[in-house]
Every structure is written in C-alpha cells, then in structure tokens.
N, C-alpha and C positions, 0 to 999 in steps of 0.2 A: 870500697874495698875490692870490688870485682875488677876494677881497672888497675889495682895495685897488687895483683897476684893472689888474692884470697879467693878460694873456692866458695861454693854455696854453703857447704857444711861449716867451713871456717867462719864465714860471716854470720851464720845462724848462731853458732856457739858463742862468738865474741859479743854479739849484740843481744844475745839471749832472746831471740825471736825465732819463730818457726821457719823451716826451709821454704815452706809455701809462701810466706810473706816475702822472703828474700827473692824468690823466683818471680812472684807477681810484680814486685817493685821494679826489678830489672826489665821484665817484659813490658811494663807500662811505659818505659823510656824508649822503646823501639820506634814509636810513631813520631818522636821528635827528632830523630837522627837525620842528618843531611849528608849527602855524599860528595858535595862540592864545597870547597872553602868559600864561605860567605863574606869574606873580608873585601867588600866593595865600598869604595868611598863615594860619598855624595857631598858636593860643595854647594852651599846656599849662596846664590848670587844676589838675590833680593827676596822680598816676601812673596813675589809673584811667580818666580821660576827657580828651578834648580838644575844643575848640570849633573848628569849621571856619568861617572867615570869608572870603567872596569879596570881592574888590575890586569896587567898583561905580564907575561914573562917570555923572555927570548928562548930559553932552553929548559928542558925538563929531563929528568932521569926517570926511567920506567923500570919496574920490576914486579915480579909476582912472588908470593911467599906461601909455602906449603903448610897445611895443617890438616886435621881430619875431624870428623864428627862421628862419634860412636865407636868406630874401629878404623884401622889404617887403610882399609880398602875403600872407605867412603871419604875420598879426598875433598878438601875444601881449600880453595886458593883465594888469597886476597891479592888483587892487582891494584897497584896505585902508582901515582906520579908525584914527584917532588920537584919544586922549583930548583933548578941547578944553582942559582945564586944564593938562595936563602935556606935551602933544605927544608922548606915547609911543604907539607902534603897539600896538593891541590885538589885531588879527587881520588876516590877509591871505589872498587866494586868487588863483590864476592862471587865465586862460581868455580867451574871446572877450569882446567888448564887448556882452554880451547879458544880459537880465534874469535868466536862470537862474543865471548866475555871481554876480550881485549877491545873489540869494536864498541862495546858499551862504554868502556873507560875512555876510549878515544872520542866518542861523542860528547862525554861530559867535559872534555878538555877543549873542545872547539872554541868556546867564547874567550879563551885566554890568548889566542893569537900566537901560538907556539911556532917558532921558526926552526928549532933544532931538537931532535929527540936522541937521547943517549940510552942505549940498552945493552943487555948481554946478547948472546947469539940465538935466543929462542926464536923459532920460526914464525910465530904469530906476529912479531914485530916486523920482520923482514917482508912478510907478505902484505902487511897492512899500513906501512908507513912509506911515503914517497922516498926513493933512494937519495935524492938531493937534500932531504931534511934529516936523514937517519945516519947515526954513527954508532958502530958496534965496538965495544971494547971495555976493559976494566978501568981505564984511565979516568973516564968521566962518569963512572957509576959508583964511585967510592962513597958518596954521601948517602945514596939510597941503600947501599949494602950495610952501612953503619946504622941506618934507620931500621933495617930488618933486625939487626942485633938488639937494638933498643926495644923494639916491640916484643921480641922473644923474651927479653929479660923482664919486661913489665908484666906480660900476660902469660900465665901458665899454659893456656891453651895453645900457644904458638911454640912452646919449647919442644924441641925435637924428640928428646927421650924423657917422657913424662908419664905419670899415671893420671894426670889431670886433663880431662877432655870434656867437650860438650856432648850431650846426648841428642841435642836438637840443633839443626842448622840455624834456626831463628835465634837461639840463645848465643851461639857462637858468634854470629854476625852482630848481634846487639852489643855484647861485651866489647868486642874489638871496635865497633863503631862508636861506642861511648868514649873509649880512650882517644880515638882520633878526633872526635868532636870536641872533647874537653881540651886536650893538650895542643892539638894542631890548629883547630878552628876557633878556639876560645869560647865555645858554647857552654853556657851554664847548665850542667846536667844533674845537679844535686837534687835529690828527692827528699821531700819531707815525709817521713814515715809516720803513719797513724798507728801507734802501738798501744 
C-alpha cells in the first residue's frame, strides 16, 4: 500500500492494524533494499563452470528529483539513472543536491560500461562527467522526465503540492526504494504480517 500512494494512517485504517505495526513492517524492509539493478545474467556452460555476463548499456539518462522530509527546508533528492534504450532504472541514491551525492551514483554506474550520459544542465553533471561522454539537452532526457512524473503519481511523498510527507529520512528512502526495487528491479518486497 505504501508504494501505491497510501499513507501510514490509510494503511492502518484499511488493514485494521496499528500504525506502529505498519511503520515497523516498512522499516524491516529497509535492510533488503538494493540500489543497483541486479538483473545480471549467468549462463551455465557445463556442470563445472559458468560464465558471468554483466548487463551493459550504451547510454543513460540522469536526473534528480526533489522532495522533502519533515518540512520543505529539509530537502531530500533522489538521483537516478535510466537506460536510454529501455527506460529501466539502473541505480539510485538519496541525498542533497550536491556533487558528492552525484559521485555516489556515478560510482554505482561504473560496472555498466556507459558510453554516453544525457542530462539537463545541472552543474554537478558538467563538473563530473567527461565532456566527450556528456550531452546536455531535453531531446534525450524525455524518458527520465516521464519516469519522474510516474514516480510522483505513484508515491505521495514525491508530489510537489501535498500534505503527505515523511517525518524521517529513513522512511522516505525506504518507501521510494521499495517501489524502485519492486517495479524496476523485480525484487519481491512483499511482507507477511504477523497480526
């Protein structure tokens, strides 16, 4: 319910369980979240050996999306990358709108062998991506901009004008991480509640 726009109180009321149970269930999922798409193929050649093949992508779209925790002065940004060909999220990080957070995302993307980065004009990209690999403009960032809209529609916490917000950064990051892990990475996030 959390990844489909329901708040803690909504979930508690509908499932007829306490808010504490809802919160503890969501928090318990935080340790299982991964930040990089795990869809790596392994081919079995024989019983004795296997070949490990990593997925690679030629081009990615990068963007950051604003939210807040507690109040609007406590900004929380999700930075993420989508494969330009498939529009699948490859990796994501949370933090401020600073170069150091982008560098964390870039480090997560290293194994993908990216040859081209498409971004908007935000300075962190221009300062930290090699010029020959970087292209600025709206023409090649349409997929990630649409993904931003999809995430805002799906999760109340990302809606720009809302009364629904997280009180803790941990809960904010977990709920958004659960959505990305389930929808983009195909991770089974369902919890079995002991009620």
